[in-house]
N, C-alpha and C positions, 0 to 999 in steps of 0.2 A: 716324487712321493711327497716331499715337503710342501710343494705348491698345492697338491691335491688336499692334503690334510688341513692346510691353512684355509683353503677355499670352502671346506665343509664345516669349519668351526662355527658354532652357533646355529647350525641348521638341524632339521630333524634327523638327517642322515648322520651328522656329527654326534648328535645326542645318542643315537642307537649304538654307534661305534664306541662312544665313551662308556656306556653302560656295560658293554661286553668287555672292554678293557679293564674297567673297575672290578668286575666280578672275577675275571681271570687273575687280576692282581691279588684279590682276596685269597684265592686258593693258593697261589704261589707264595704269598706272605706267610700263610699258616705253615707251609712246608719249610719256609726259610727259618721261621722261629723254632720249629721242631729240630732242625739241623743244629742250630746254635745251642739248644738245650740238651742235645743227645749225650752219648756216653763220654765225649771229650770235654775238656775244660772249655767253657764258653769263650774265654779270651783267646785260646789257641784256635778254636773253630772260626771265630770272627777274623783272626789274622790270616788263616788259610783262605777264607772266602775272599778277603780283600786282595791277597796276593794274586789269586786267579783273576779277580776283576781287573787288576792292572794289566795282566798278560792278555786277557781277552779284549779289553777296551783300547789298549794302546794302538794297535793297527787301524782300528776304526777311527779313533780320534786323530791320529797323525796323518792318515793317508786317504780316508774315504769321505770325510765330511769337511766343510770349510772350517778353518781355524777360527776361534772366538775373537771377536773384536774387543775393545777395551771394556765396554759395558758388560758383555758376557763374562769376561775374565773376572770382573769385580763380583758379579753374581756367583761365580764358581768359588771364589775365595770365601764368600759368606756361607755358601753351602758346605764347604769343607769344615768350617768351625761348628756350624749347627749340627751336622751329622756326626762329627766326632763326639760331641757331648751326648748325642742320642745313643750312639753305639756304646759309649762308656757307661751310661745309666743302665742299658740293657744287660751288659756283661755283669755289672754289679748286682742287678736284680736276679738274674738267672743263677748267679753264684750262691745265692742264699735261700731261694724259694723255688717251689715246684713250677714247672712250665704251665700247668693248668691254673695256677694261682696268679703268676706274674702276667701271663699273656692277656687274660681278660681285663685286668686292671689297666694295663697300658692302652689297650684298644678302646676301653670304655670311657676313659677320660678325654680322649681326643676329639670325637665328633662334635660335642657341644661347643667347644672352643673354636674348632675349625669353622663351623657354620656361622658362629657369631663374627669371627674375623672376616669371613667371606662377605658378609653383609656390609661391613665397614669398608673393606678394601676394594671389593669387586662390585659392590652395589647389588648383590644377590639377596633375594628375600624369599623365605619359605612361607608357604601357606600354613594356616592353623592345623590342617590335616597332616602336612609334612612334619611340623613340629611334634605332633603326637607320635609320628613314626620315629623321630629322633629319640623321644622320651622312651618309647618301647625298646628301641635298639640299645641305647646307652644303659637304661635301667636293667635290661636283661643281661647285658654284659657284666655290669657291676654285681648284680645278684648272683651270677654264675661264679664270679670271683669269691664272693662271700661264702657260697656253698662249698666251693673247693677248699677255702680256708678253714672251714669248720671241721674238715676231715684231714687236714694236714697234720703230720706227726713230727715235723721238724721243731727245733728249738724256737720257742716263742720270740725270743729276742732277735734271732736271725730272720724270722718271718716279718717282724715289724720293720727291720732295716730293708729287707727285700721289697716289701710293699711300698715303703717310702721312695725307694729308687724307681719302682714301677710307676708310681704316680707322677714323679718327675719325668719319666720317660714318656708317659701319656701326654703331658703338656708339650714336650719337645716334638711329639708326633704332630700336634696341631701347628706348632711353629714351622716345622720343616715342610708340612703339606702346603701351608699358605705361602711360605717363602718360595718353594720350588714352583708352585703354580704361577706366581707373579713373575719369576725369572724366566720360565719357559715361554710365557706369553710375550715377554719383552725381547726375547732373542729372535733375530731374523729367521734362523733355521733351527727348528726344534730338535732335529737330529744332532746338530752341533752341540747343543746344550746337553743332550742325553749322553752322547759318547764321552764328552769331556767331563761330565758330572761323574760318571763311573770311574773314569781314569784318575781324576784329581782326588775325589773324596775317599778313594781306597788306599791312599798313600800313608795313612797314619798307623793303622792297626798291625800291619805285618811286622814292623819294627818292635812294637810293644809286645806282640805275641812272641817274637823270637827272644826278647829279653826275659819274659816269664818262662819260656821253654828251657832256656839255659840254666835257670835258677830253680827249676822244679825238682822236688825230691825224687820223683819217679817220672822219667821222660817217656811219653807215649810213643808208639810207633808212628813214624812220619807218613808212611804210605797211606794207611786208611784215613789219617787226618787230612792229607792233601786231596784224596779222592772226595771226601766230604766237602772240602773247600771248593773244588771244581764244580760239583753239583750245586752248591750254594751260590756260586757266582752266576751260573746260568739262570738259576731261579731268581736271583736278585735283578737281573736285567728284565725279566718278565714282570716281577712284582713292582719294583720302584719305577721302571720305565713305563709300565702299563698305566699306573695311576697318574703319573705326571702327564702322559699324553692325554689321558681322559680329562684332566683339568685344563688342558690346552684346548680341547674340543668343546667342552660343555661346562656346566656349573661346577665350581670347586666343591661346594658343600655337598652336592649330591654324590659326586665321585668319592669324597671322603667317607660319607655314610655307607655307601655300598661296599667300600673296601673293608669296612669293619665287620662284614659278614665273615671275614677271615676267622673270627672267634669260633664260629660254628665248625668250620673246617679244622681249626686247631683242636677243638674238643674231640672231634672224631679221630684226629691223629693221635692225641693223647690216649684215647681209649684203645684203638686198634694197634698202634705202632709202639707207643711208649708204655703200654699196659697200665695206664692210670685209670682209676675207677670212674665210671660214668653210670649214673642211675636214672630213674624216671624223672626226678626233679631237674637234673641237668638237661635231659632231653626236652622237657617242657620249656626251660629257659632258652635253649637253642632255638626252639620253634618261635618263641617270643622275639628273639633277635632277628630271625629271618623275616618274621611278619613286619617288624619295624622297618626293615630295609625295603620291603615291598610297598608299604604305605608311603614312604618317602618318594619312591620312584613313581608311584601311580597318583600321588596326591598333588603333583605340581600342575 
């Protein structure tokens, strides 16, 4: 499988598979964000997800793929640091503001930085048409966040803090997207990087979540929390694994932009599942986001 994936990288077949993986990742990531923002404390939910990621990934990493060489191990150490701070900012943002406010801000600030970084690091260049698509997508995402913010009824100070953490989270999305793409391309076997990535980067939050659980005034039931964590771990493999493999097969910038259509799916989840309000203006902005992604994909 690894040899076949490496052989189609940079080919039309690889580009088609990368598009499919990026869009699948978008749907999965919207579900992943909704799980973390659901009725459980976001810190505890993330801890439960990472606990199951360790359980699921350990057999694959230890027995089914080649062990990482020194270079891959160094990349994994860097990924652990970057993703820890990303998870930290997301938990802090979700703790203070609504899902439909936080999620678009995080996803809207990432594509522009990622595309620019991909131009410098990977030598990728977007056409003028594709840049207009990026503008539509990022602009639509950020306008969606502003629209959601105008209707938010939480404490203004908490909202400002939540938005600040969300903006930092968006920057870290660009950082980890670019870093992970570079790492998986430099690793001889992409499945080695993926399996060990999920195994290693999940080792931080379970301990932090347990610490918070023991000190909580009201401790939630463990069973539903762990069920949510198991579902989140499976979705995480699809979401993060899908986009990383997409960046291995085709352009990093295009994969990053397509993945941000997750905002559309997140809005739908917020509407139908979390019972958050969605009106005609939000629907129009969702259409603008989707149109931007189509322009980027077709304008290359």
